[in-house]
N, CA, C, O and the ligand as a Tripos MOL2 file, in Angstrom:
@<TRIPOS>MOLECULE
protein
  261   259    66     0     0
PROTEIN
NO_CHARGES

@<TRIPOS>ATOM
      1 N          13.9970   44.4690  -15.8290 N.3       1 MET1
      2 CA         14.0990   44.5620  -17.2880 C.3       1 MET1
      3 C          13.4290   43.3880  -17.9700 C.2       1 MET1
      4 O          13.4760   42.2500  -17.5010 O.2       1 MET1
      5 N          12.8280   43.6890  -19.0480 N.am      2 GLU2
      6 CA         12.1580   42.6360  -19.7970 C.3       2 GLU2
      7 C          12.7810   42.5250  -21.1660 C.2       2 GLU2
      8 O          13.2830   43.4960  -21.7300 O.2       2 GLU2
      9 N          12.7370   41.3450  -21.6700 N.am      3 PHE3
     10 CA         13.1280   41.1910  -23.0500 C.3       3 PHE3
     11 C          11.9490   41.6000  -23.8970 C.2       3 PHE3
     12 O          10.8420   41.0990  -23.6990 O.2       3 PHE3
     13 N          12.1530   42.4590  -24.7950 N.am      4 GLY4
     14 CA         11.0060   42.8640  -25.5900 C.3       4 GLY4
     15 C          11.2520   42.6890  -27.0570 C.2       4 GLY4
     16 O          12.3500   42.9220  -27.5630 O.2       4 GLY4
     17 N          10.2360   42.2860  -27.7100 N.am      5 GLU5
     18 CA         10.2630   42.4400  -29.1460 C.3       5 GLU5
     19 C           9.6000   43.7830  -29.3120 C.2       5 GLU5
     20 O          10.1280   44.8160  -28.9020 O.2       5 GLU5
     21 N           8.4480   43.7500  -29.9140 N.am      6 ARG6
     22 CA          7.7380   45.0170  -29.9630 C.3       6 ARG6
     23 C           6.4330   44.9060  -29.2060 C.2       6 ARG6
     24 O           5.3590   45.2190  -29.7210 O.2       6 ARG6
     25 N           6.5530   44.4630  -27.9990 N.am      7 LEU7
     26 CA          5.3580   44.3470  -27.1880 C.3       7 LEU7
     27 C           5.1000   45.6830  -26.5110 C.2       7 LEU7
     28 O           5.9820   46.5300  -26.3700 O.2       7 LEU7
     29 N           3.8820   45.8230  -26.1130 N.am      8 ILE8
     30 CA          3.5070   47.0380  -25.4040 C.3       8 ILE8
     31 C           4.2140   47.0220  -24.0540 C.2       8 ILE8
     32 O           4.2230   45.9930  -23.3790 O.2       8 ILE8
     33 N           4.7960   48.1210  -23.6560 N.am      9 PRO9
     34 CA          5.5610   48.1790  -22.4080 C.3       9 PRO9
     35 C           4.8290   47.6320  -21.1850 C.2       9 PRO9
     36 O           5.3810   46.8060  -20.4570 O.2       9 PRO9
     37 N           3.6290   48.0680  -20.9540 N.am     10 LYS10
     38 CA          2.8890   47.6000  -19.7810 C.3      10 LYS10
     39 C           1.6470   46.8480  -20.2430 C.2      10 LYS10
     40 O           0.8730   47.3440  -21.0620 O.2      10 LYS10
     41 N           1.4710   45.6680  -19.7180 N.am     11 PRO11
     42 CA          0.3310   44.8490  -20.1550 C.3      11 PRO11
     43 C          -0.9930   45.3040  -19.5750 C.2      11 PRO11
     44 O          -1.7110   44.5160  -18.9600 O.2      11 PRO11
     45 N          -1.3090   46.5370  -19.7620 N.am     12 LYS12
     46 CA         -2.5790   47.0460  -19.2690 C.3      12 LYS12
     47 C          -3.4960   47.3380  -20.4370 C.2      12 LYS12
     48 O          -3.0890   47.3980  -21.5970 O.2      12 LYS12
     49 N          -4.7180   47.5120  -20.0820 N.am     13 SER13
     50 CA         -5.6980   47.8070  -21.1200 C.3      13 SER13
     51 C          -5.4940   49.2110  -21.6460 C.2      13 SER13
     52 O          -5.6510   50.1990  -20.9280 O.2      13 SER13
     53 N          -5.1570   49.2700  -22.8580 N.am     14 ARG14
     54 CA         -4.8910   50.5640  -23.4550 C.3      14 ARG14
     55 C          -5.3430   50.5580  -24.8980 C.2      14 ARG14
     56 O          -5.4930   49.5180  -25.5390 O.2      14 ARG14
     57 N          -5.5470   51.7370  -25.3600 N.am     15 PHE15
     58 CA         -5.8380   51.8600  -26.7700 C.3      15 PHE15
     59 C          -4.6210   52.4680  -27.4470 C.2      15 PHE15
     60 O          -3.9460   53.3380  -26.8970 O.2      15 PHE15
     61 N          -4.3710   52.0060  -28.6080 N.am     16 LEU16
     62 CA         -3.2120   52.4820  -29.3460 C.3      16 LEU16
     63 C          -3.6540   53.0640  -30.6730 C.2      16 LEU16
     64 O          -4.5350   52.5370  -31.3520 O.2      16 LEU16
     65 N          -3.0320   54.1340  -31.0070 N.am     17 LYS17
     66 CA         -3.2610   54.6730  -32.3340 C.3      17 LYS17
     67 C          -2.1340   54.1410  -33.2040 C.2      17 LYS17
     68 O          -0.9560   54.3950  -32.9490 O.2      17 LYS17
     69 N          -2.5040   53.4230  -34.2030 N.am     18 VAL18
     70 CA         -1.4960   52.8190  -35.0630 C.3      18 VAL18
     71 C          -1.6770   53.2770  -36.4960 C.2      18 VAL18
     72 O          -2.7390   53.7470  -36.9040 O.2      18 VAL18
     73 N          -0.6130   53.1220  -37.2300 N.am     19 LYS19
     74 CA         -0.6400   53.4960  -38.6300 C.3      19 LYS19
     75 C          -0.2860   52.2750  -39.4550 C.2      19 LYS19
     76 O           0.7230   51.6130  -39.2140 O.2      19 LYS19
     77 N          -1.1060   51.9970  -40.4040 N.am     20 CYS20
     78 CA         -0.8560   50.8530  -41.2710 C.3      20 CYS20
     79 C           0.3460   51.1480  -42.1640 C.2      20 CYS20
     80 O           0.4300   52.2000  -42.7980 O.2      20 CYS20
     81 N           1.2650   50.2010  -42.1950 N.am     21 LEU21
     82 CA          2.4630   50.4080  -43.0030 C.3      21 LEU21
     83 C           2.1870   50.2180  -44.4870 C.2      21 LEU21
     84 O           2.9550   50.6710  -45.3370 O.2      21 LEU21
     85 N           1.1150   49.5630  -44.7790 N.am     22 GLU22
     86 CA          0.7780   49.2940  -46.1740 C.3      22 GLU22
     87 C           0.1270   50.4850  -46.8570 C.2      22 GLU22
     88 O           0.5370   50.9080  -47.9380 O.2      22 GLU22
     89 N          -0.8940   51.0130  -46.2000 N.am     23 CYS23
     90 CA         -1.6790   52.0440  -46.8700 C.3      23 CYS23
     91 C          -1.6920   53.3770  -46.1310 C.2      23 CYS23
     92 O          -2.2370   54.3590  -46.6370 O.2      23 CYS23
     93 N          -1.1000   53.4230  -44.9410 N.am     24 GLY24
     94 CA         -1.0370   54.6850  -44.2210 C.3      24 GLY24
     95 C          -2.2840   55.0180  -43.4350 C.2      24 GLY24
     96 O          -2.3760   56.0820  -42.8230 O.2      24 GLY24
     97 N          -3.2390   54.1160  -43.4510 N.am     25 ASN25
     98 CA         -4.4590   54.3490  -42.6910 C.3      25 ASN25
     99 C          -4.1610   54.3590  -41.1930 C.2      25 ASN25
    100 O          -3.4010   53.5260  -40.6990 O.2      25 ASN25
    101 N          -4.7580   55.2990  -40.4830 N.am     26 GLU26
    102 CA         -4.5910   55.3360  -39.0320 C.3      26 GLU26
    103 C          -5.8630   54.8490  -38.3840 C.2      26 GLU26
    104 O          -6.9650   55.2210  -38.7860 O.2      26 GLU26
    105 N          -5.7020   54.0140  -37.3810 N.am     27 GLN27
    106 CA         -6.8840   53.5870  -36.6520 C.3      27 GLN27
    107 C          -6.5270   53.2710  -35.2180 C.2      27 GLN27
    108 O          -5.3690   53.0350  -34.8750 O.2      27 GLN27
    109 N          -7.5490   53.2740  -34.4000 N.am     28 ILE28
    110 CA         -7.3680   53.0150  -32.9770 C.3      28 ILE28
    111 C          -7.6450   51.5380  -32.7200 C.2      28 ILE28
    112 O          -8.6790   51.0070  -33.1260 O.2      28 ILE28
    113 N          -6.7180   50.8930  -32.0490 N.am     29 ILE29
    114 CA         -6.9360   49.4870  -31.7200 C.3      29 ILE29
    115 C          -6.7440   49.2870  -30.2280 C.2      29 ILE29
    116 O          -6.1080   50.0970  -29.5530 O.2      29 ILE29
    117 N          -7.2910   48.2200  -29.7370 N.am     30 PHE30
    118 CA         -7.1840   47.8910  -28.3220 C.3      30 PHE30
    119 C          -5.8530   47.1890  -28.0700 C.2      30 PHE30
    120 O          -5.4660   46.2860  -28.8120 O.2      30 PHE30
    121 N          -5.1650   47.6080  -27.0280 N.am     31 GLY31
    122 CA         -3.8410   47.0730  -26.7440 C.3      31 GLY31
    123 C          -3.8260   45.6400  -26.2520 C.2      31 GLY31
    124 O          -2.7730   45.0030  -26.2240 O.2      31 GLY31
    125 N          -4.9660   45.1360  -25.8690 N.am     32 CYS32
    126 CA         -5.0410   43.7540  -25.4040 C.3      32 CYS32
    127 C          -5.9780   42.9540  -26.2900 C.2      32 CYS32
    128 O          -6.8100   42.1850  -25.8100 O.2      32 CYS32
    129 N          -5.8330   43.1410  -27.5370 N.am     33 ALA33
    130 CA         -6.7030   42.4540  -28.4830 C.3      33 ALA33
    131 C          -6.5970   40.9430  -28.3270 C.2      33 ALA33
    132 O          -5.5050   40.3910  -28.1940 O.2      33 ALA33
    133 N          -7.7270   40.3010  -28.3450 N.am     34 SER34
    134 CA         -7.7170   38.8410  -28.2340 C.3      34 SER34
    135 C          -7.9590   38.1850  -29.5870 C.2      34 SER34
    136 O          -7.9960   36.9600  -29.7080 O.2      34 SER34
    137 N          -8.1180   38.9990  -30.5620 N.am     35 THR35
    138 CA         -8.2640   38.4760  -31.9190 C.3      35 THR35
    139 C          -7.3530   39.2780  -32.8330 C.2      35 THR35
    140 O          -6.8310   40.3210  -32.4390 O.2      35 THR35
    141 N          -7.1690   38.8110  -34.0080 N.am     36 HIS36
    142 CA         -6.3790   39.5710  -34.9620 C.3      36 HIS36
    143 C          -7.1040   40.8540  -35.3110 C.2      36 HIS36
    144 O          -8.3150   40.8630  -35.5310 O.2      36 HIS36
    145 N          -6.3590   41.9190  -35.3560 N.am     37 VAL37
    146 CA         -6.9350   43.1980  -35.7400 C.3      37 VAL37
    147 C          -6.3820   43.5420  -37.1180 C.2      37 VAL37
    148 O          -5.1720   43.5520  -37.3430 O.2      37 VAL37
    149 N          -7.2790   43.8170  -38.0050 N.am     38 LYS38
    150 CA         -6.8460   44.1170  -39.3710 C.3      38 LYS38
    151 C          -7.1080   45.5590  -39.7320 C.2      38 LYS38
    152 O          -8.0030   46.2120  -39.1960 O.2      38 LYS38
    153 N          -6.3130   46.0250  -40.6450 N.am     39 CYS39
    154 CA         -6.5300   47.3550  -41.1850 C.3      39 CYS39
    155 C          -7.8930   47.3840  -41.8630 C.2      39 CYS39
    156 O          -8.2570   46.4770  -42.6110 O.2      39 CYS39
    157 N          -8.6280   48.4400  -41.5830 N.am     40 LEU40
    158 CA         -9.9730   48.5470  -42.1430 C.3      40 LEU40
    159 C          -9.9430   48.8320  -43.6390 C.2      40 LEU40
    160 O         -10.9290   48.6150  -44.3440 O.2      40 LEU40
    161 N          -8.8310   49.3070  -44.1000 N.am     41 VAL41
    162 CA         -8.7350   49.6760  -45.5070 C.3      41 VAL41
    163 C          -8.1640   48.5450  -46.3670 C.2      41 VAL41
    164 O          -8.7610   48.1550  -47.3710 O.2      41 VAL41
    165 N          -7.0090   48.0280  -45.9640 N.am     42 CYS42
    166 CA         -6.3390   47.0600  -46.8310 C.3      42 CYS42
    167 C          -6.2740   45.6490  -46.2550 C.2      42 CYS42
    168 O          -5.7470   44.7370  -46.8920 O.2      42 CYS42
    169 N          -6.8140   45.4710  -45.0430 N.am     43 ASP43
    170 CA         -6.8820   44.1330  -44.4690 C.3      43 ASP43
    171 C          -5.5610   43.5660  -43.9610 C.2      43 ASP43
    172 O          -5.4710   42.3770  -43.6530 O.2      43 ASP43
    173 N          -4.5620   44.3920  -43.8740 N.am     44 LYS44
    174 CA         -3.2930   43.9280  -43.3180 C.3      44 LYS44
    175 C          -3.4750   43.6980  -41.8130 C.2      44 LYS44
    176 O          -4.1970   44.4430  -41.1500 O.2      44 LYS44
    177 N          -2.8210   42.6700  -41.2820 N.am     45 VAL45
    178 CA         -2.9180   42.3970  -39.8550 C.3      45 VAL45
    179 C          -2.0960   43.4310  -39.0840 C.2      45 VAL45
    180 O          -0.8930   43.5710  -39.3050 O.2      45 VAL45
    181 N          -2.7490   44.1420  -38.1910 N.am     46 LEU46
    182 CA         -2.0710   45.1850  -37.4170 C.3      46 LEU46
    183 C          -1.6430   44.6890  -36.0470 C.2      46 LEU46
    184 O          -0.6410   45.1460  -35.4980 O.2      46 LEU46
    185 N          -2.4000   43.7600  -35.5000 N.am     47 ALA47
    186 CA         -2.0670   43.2210  -34.1910 C.3      47 ALA47
    187 C          -2.5720   41.7950  -34.0970 C.2      47 ALA47
    188 O          -3.5880   41.4230  -34.6850 O.2      47 ALA47
    189 N          -1.8330   41.0200  -33.3430 N.am     48 GLN48
    190 CA         -2.2710   39.6470  -33.1520 C.3      48 GLN48
    191 C          -2.1940   39.3150  -31.6790 C.2      48 GLN48
    192 O          -1.3700   39.8750  -30.9570 O.2      48 GLN48
    193 N          -3.0410   38.4120  -31.2290 N.am     49 PRO49
    194 CA         -3.0420   38.0710  -29.8140 C.3      49 PRO49
    195 C          -1.7390   37.3920  -29.4130 C.2      49 PRO49
    196 O          -1.1870   36.5810  -30.1570 O.2      49 PRO49
    197 N          -1.2590   37.7390  -28.2190 N.am     50 CYS50
    198 CA         -0.0070   37.1750  -27.7310 C.3      50 CYS50
    199 C          -0.1350   37.0750  -26.2250 C.2      50 CYS50
    200 O           0.2320   38.0080  -25.5090 O.2      50 CYS50
    201 N          -0.6400   35.9810  -25.7420 N.am     51 GLY51
    202 CA         -0.8830   35.8590  -24.3210 C.3      51 GLY51
    203 C          -1.9540   36.8380  -23.9100 C.2      51 GLY51
    204 O          -3.0320   36.8770  -24.5050 O.2      51 GLY51
    205 N          -1.6650   37.6280  -22.8990 N.am     52 SER52
    206 CA         -2.6780   38.5630  -22.4130 C.3      52 SER52
    207 C          -2.5820   39.9080  -23.1180 C.2      52 SER52
    208 O          -3.4170   40.7860  -22.9050 O.2      52 SER52
    209 N          -1.5830   40.0650  -23.9430 N.am     53 LYS53
    210 CA         -1.4640   41.3290  -24.6380 C.3      53 LYS53
    211 C          -1.4070   41.1250  -26.1360 C.2      53 LYS53
    212 O          -1.2490   40.0100  -26.6350 O.2      53 LYS53
    213 N          -1.5360   42.1980  -26.8110 N.am     54 ALA54
    214 CA         -1.5050   42.1000  -28.2540 C.3      54 ALA54
    215 C          -0.1000   42.3770  -28.7510 C.2      54 ALA54
    216 O           0.6260   43.2050  -28.2010 O.2      54 ALA54
    217 N           0.2530   41.6870  -29.7680 N.am     55 LYS55
    218 CA          1.5380   41.9550  -30.3940 C.3      55 LYS55
    219 C           1.2600   42.8540  -31.5920 C.2      55 LYS55
    220 O           0.5240   42.4990  -32.5130 O.2      55 LYS55
    221 N           1.8530   43.9880  -31.5440 N.am     56 ILE56
    222 CA          1.5740   44.9630  -32.5850 C.3      56 ILE56
    223 C           2.4880   44.7330  -33.7800 C.2      56 ILE56
    224 O           3.7070   44.6420  -33.6400 O.2      56 ILE56
    225 N           1.9020   44.6450  -34.9120 N.am     57 ARG57
    226 CA          2.6710   44.3320  -36.1150 C.3      57 ARG57
    227 C           2.8470   45.5420  -37.0160 C.2      57 ARG57
    228 O           3.2620   45.4120  -38.1680 O.2      57 ARG57
    229 N           2.5390   46.6810  -36.5070 N.am     58 THR58
    230 CA          2.6460   47.8520  -37.3470 C.3      58 THR58
    231 C           3.1790   49.0060  -36.5150 C.2      58 THR58
    232 O           3.5920   48.8160  -35.3710 O.2      58 THR58
    233 N           3.1710   50.1690  -37.0760 N.am     59 GLN59
    234 CA          3.7400   51.3270  -36.4030 C.3      59 GLN59
    235 C           2.7750   51.9260  -35.3850 C.2      59 GLN59
    236 O           1.6210   52.2130  -35.7010 O.2      59 GLN59
    237 N           3.2610   52.1100  -34.1620 N.am     60 ILE60
    238 CA          2.4190   52.7470  -33.1450 C.3      60 ILE60
    239 C           2.6680   54.2370  -33.1800 C.2      60 ILE60
    240 O           3.7930   54.7050  -33.0070 O.2      60 ILE60
    241 N           1.6120   54.9610  -33.4040 N.am     61 GLU61
    242 CA          1.7190   56.4180  -33.4740 C.3      61 GLU61
    243 C           1.6390   57.0170  -32.0790 C.2      61 GLU61
    244 O           2.3500   57.9650  -31.7440 O.2      61 GLU61
    245 N           0.7690   56.4470  -31.2870 N.am     62 LYS62
    246 CA          0.5070   57.0580  -30.0040 C.3      62 LYS62
    247 C          -0.1680   56.0460  -29.0860 C.2      62 LYS62
    248 O          -0.9420   55.2030  -29.5400 O.2      62 LYS62
    249 N           0.1310   56.1340  -27.7900 N.am     63 VAL63
    250 CA         -0.5510   55.2950  -26.8150 C.3      63 VAL63
    251 C          -1.5570   56.1650  -26.0890 C.2      63 VAL63
    252 O          -1.2070   57.1840  -25.4930 O.2      63 VAL63
    253 N          -2.7800   55.7580  -26.1460 N.am     64 LEU64
    254 CA         -3.8450   56.5270  -25.5070 C.3      64 LEU64
    255 C          -4.1360   55.9220  -24.1510 C.2      64 LEU64
    256 O          -4.3260   54.7120  -24.0370 O.2      64 LEU64
    257 N          -4.1710   56.7400  -23.1390 N.am     65 THR65
    258 CA         -4.4310   56.1940  -21.8110 C.3      65 THR65
    259 C          -5.8420   56.5300  -21.3560 C.2      65 THR65
    260 O          -6.2420   56.1510  -20.2550 O.2      65 THR65
    261 ZN         -3.8780   49.3590  -44.4970 Zn       66 ZN66
@<TRIPOS>BOND
     1     1     2 1
     2     2     3 1
     3     3     4 2
     4     3     5 am
     5     5     6 1
     6     6     7 1
     7     7     8 2
     8     7     9 am
     9     9    10 1
    10    10    11 1
    11    11    12 2
    12    11    13 am
    13    13    14 1
    14    14    15 1
    15    15    16 2
    16    15    17 am
    17    17    18 1
    18    18    19 1
    19    19    20 2
    20    19    21 am
    21    21    22 1
    22    22    23 1
    23    23    24 2
    24    23    25 am
    25    25    26 1
    26    26    27 1
    27    27    28 2
    28    27    29 am
    29    29    30 1
    30    30    31 1
    31    31    32 2
    32    31    33 am
    33    33    34 1
    34    34    35 1
    35    35    36 2
    36    35    37 am
    37    37    38 1
    38    38    39 1
    39    39    40 2
    40    39    41 am
    41    41    42 1
    42    42    43 1
    43    43    44 2
    44    43    45 am
    45    45    46 1
    46    46    47 1
    47    47    48 2
    48    47    49 am
    49    49    50 1
    50    50    51 1
    51    51    52 2
    52    51    53 am
    53    53    54 1
    54    54    55 1
    55    55    56 2
    56    55    57 am
    57    57    58 1
    58    58    59 1
    59    59    60 2
    60    59    61 am
    61    61    62 1
    62    62    63 1
    63    63    64 2
    64    63    65 am
    65    65    66 1
    66    66    67 1
    67    67    68 2
    68    67    69 am
    69    69    70 1
    70    70    71 1
    71    71    72 2
    72    71    73 am
    73    73    74 1
    74    74    75 1
    75    75    76 2
    76    75    77 am
    77    77    78 1
    78    78    79 1
    79    79    80 2
    80    79    81 am
    81    81    82 1
    82    82    83 1
    83    83    84 2
    84    83    85 am
    85    85    86 1
    86    86    87 1
    87    87    88 2
    88    87    89 am
    89    89    90 1
    90    90    91 1
    91    91    92 2
    92    91    93 am
    93    93    94 1
    94    94    95 1
    95    95    96 2
    96    95    97 am
    97    97    98 1
    98    98    99 1
    99    99   100 2
   100    99   101 am
   101   101   102 1
   102   102   103 1
   103   103   104 2
   104   103   105 am
   105   105   106 1
   106   106   107 1
   107   107   108 2
   108   107   109 am
   109   109   110 1
   110   110   111 1
   111   111   112 2
   112   111   113 am
   113   113   114 1
   114   114   115 1
   115   115   116 2
   116   115   117 am
   117   117   118 1
   118   118   119 1
   119   119   120 2
   120   119   121 am
   121   121   122 1
   122   122   123 1
   123   123   124 2
   124   123   125 am
   125   125   126 1
   126   126   127 1
   127   127   128 2
   128   127   129 am
   129   129   130 1
   130   130   131 1
   131   131   132 2
   132   131   133 am
   133   133   134 1
   134   134   135 1
   135   135   136 2
   136   135   137 am
   137   137   138 1
   138   138   139 1
   139   139   140 2
   140   139   141 am
   141   141   142 1
   142   142   143 1
   143   143   144 2
   144   143   145 am
   145   145   146 1
   146   146   147 1
   147   147   148 2
   148   147   149 am
   149   149   150 1
   150   150   151 1
   151   151   152 2
   152   151   153 am
   153   153   154 1
   154   154   155 1
   155   155   156 2
   156   155   157 am
   157   157   158 1
   158   158   159 1
   159   159   160 2
   160   159   161 am
   161   161   162 1
   162   162   163 1
   163   163   164 2
   164   163   165 am
   165   165   166 1
   166   166   167 1
   167   167   168 2
   168   167   169 am
   169   169   170 1
   170   170   171 1
   171   171   172 2
   172   171   173 am
   173   173   174 1
   174   174   175 1
   175   175   176 2
   176   175   177 am
   177   177   178 1
   178   178   179 1
   179   179   180 2
   180   179   181 am
   181   181   182 1
   182   182   183 1
   183   183   184 2
   184   183   185 am
   185   185   186 1
   186   186   187 1
   187   187   188 2
   188   187   189 am
   189   189   190 1
   190   190   191 1
   191   191   192 2
   192   191   193 am
   193   193   194 1
   194   194   195 1
   195   195   196 2
   196   195   197 am
   197   197   198 1
   198   198   199 1
   199   199   200 2
   200   199   201 am
   201   201   202 1
   202   202   203 1
   203   203   204 2
   204   203   205 am
   205   205   206 1
   206   206   207 1
   207   207   208 2
   208   207   209 am
   209   209   210 1
   210   210   211 1
   211   211   212 2
   212   211   213 am
   213   213   214 1
   214   214   215 1
   215   215   216 2
   216   215   217 am
   217   217   218 1
   218   218   219 1
   219   219   220 2
   220   219   221 am
   221   221   222 1
   222   222   223 1
   223   223   224 2
   224   223   225 am
   225   225   226 1
   226   226   227 1
   227   227   228 2
   228   227   229 am
   229   229   230 1
   230   230   231 1
   231   231   232 2
   232   231   233 am
   233   233   234 1
   234   234   235 1
   235   235   236 2
   236   235   237 am
   237   237   238 1
   238   238   239 1
   239   239   240 2
   240   239   241 am
   241   241   242 1
   242   242   243 1
   243   243   244 2
   244   243   245 am
   245   245   246 1
   246   246   247 1
   247   247   248 2
   248   247   249 am
   249   249   250 1
   250   250   251 1
   251   251   252 2
   252   251   253 am
   253   253   254 1
   254   254   255 1
   255   255   256 2
   256   255   257 am
   257   257   258 1
   258   258   259 1
   259   259   260 2
@<TRIPOS>SUBSTRUCTURE
     1 MET1         2 RESIDUE 1 A MET
     2 GLU2         6 RESIDUE 1 A GLU
     3 PHE3        10 RESIDUE 1 A PHE
     4 GLY4        14 RESIDUE 1 A GLY
     5 GLU5        18 RESIDUE 1 A GLU
     6 ARG6        22 RESIDUE 1 A ARG
     7 LEU7        26 RESIDUE 1 A LEU
     8 ILE8        30 RESIDUE 1 A ILE
     9 PRO9        34 RESIDUE 1 A PRO
    10 LYS10       38 RESIDUE 1 A LYS
    11 PRO11       42 RESIDUE 1 A PRO
    12 LYS12       46 RESIDUE 1 A LYS
    13 SER13       50 RESIDUE 1 A SER
    14 ARG14       54 RESIDUE 1 A ARG
    15 PHE15       58 RESIDUE 1 A PHE
    16 LEU16       62 RESIDUE 1 A LEU
    17 LYS17       66 RESIDUE 1 A LYS
    18 VAL18       70 RESIDUE 1 A VAL
    19 LYS19       74 RESIDUE 1 A LYS
    20 CYS20       78 RESIDUE 1 A CYS
    21 LEU21       82 RESIDUE 1 A LEU
    22 GLU22       86 RESIDUE 1 A GLU
    23 CYS23       90 RESIDUE 1 A CYS
    24 GLY24       94 RESIDUE 1 A GLY
    25 ASN25       98 RESIDUE 1 A ASN
    26 GLU26      102 RESIDUE 1 A GLU
    27 GLN27      106 RESIDUE 1 A GLN
    28 ILE28      110 RESIDUE 1 A ILE
    29 ILE29      114 RESIDUE 1 A ILE
    30 PHE30      118 RESIDUE 1 A PHE
    31 GLY31      122 RESIDUE 1 A GLY
    32 CYS32      126 RESIDUE 1 A CYS
    33 ALA33      130 RESIDUE 1 A ALA
    34 SER34      134 RESIDUE 1 A SER
    35 THR35      138 RESIDUE 1 A THR
    36 HIS36      142 RESIDUE 1 A HIS
    37 VAL37      146 RESIDUE 1 A VAL
    38 LYS38      150 RESIDUE 1 A LYS
    39 CYS39      154 RESIDUE 1 A CYS
    40 LEU40      158 RESIDUE 1 A LEU
    41 VAL41      162 RESIDUE 1 A VAL
    42 CYS42      166 RESIDUE 1 A CYS
    43 ASP43      170 RESIDUE 1 A ASP
    44 LYS44      174 RESIDUE 1 A LYS
    45 VAL45      178 RESIDUE 1 A VAL
    46 LEU46      182 RESIDUE 1 A LEU
    47 ALA47      186 RESIDUE 1 A ALA
    48 GLN48      190 RESIDUE 1 A GLN
    49 PRO49      194 RESIDUE 1 A PRO
    50 CYS50      198 RESIDUE 1 A CYS
    51 GLY51      202 RESIDUE 1 A GLY
    52 SER52      206 RESIDUE 1 A SER
    53 LYS53      210 RESIDUE 1 A LYS
    54 ALA54      214 RESIDUE 1 A ALA
    55 LYS55      218 RESIDUE 1 A LYS
    56 ILE56      222 RESIDUE 1 A ILE
    57 ARG57      226 RESIDUE 1 A ARG
    58 THR58      230 RESIDUE 1 A THR
    59 GLN59      234 RESIDUE 1 A GLN
    60 ILE60      238 RESIDUE 1 A ILE
    61 GLU61      242 RESIDUE 1 A GLU
    62 LYS62      246 RESIDUE 1 A LYS
    63 VAL63      250 RESIDUE 1 A VAL
    64 LEU64      254 RESIDUE 1 A LEU
    65 THR65      258 RESIDUE 1 A THR
    66 ZN66       261 GROUP 0 **** ****
């Protein structure tokens, strides 16, 4: 068992479909982002780097494998 905040369950390379909580824009982001990922529409930060994985700061709609 791991203590989780809202980290991705498995630290593997994955793409995530996320939805911006600010404007509702949906976009695909990389699950291991090494830089901040921002919403393309409103510039809200959707994910931030956290060690080897990205910390997702918004709603995950779907995990794409
Ligand atoms: Zn947005």
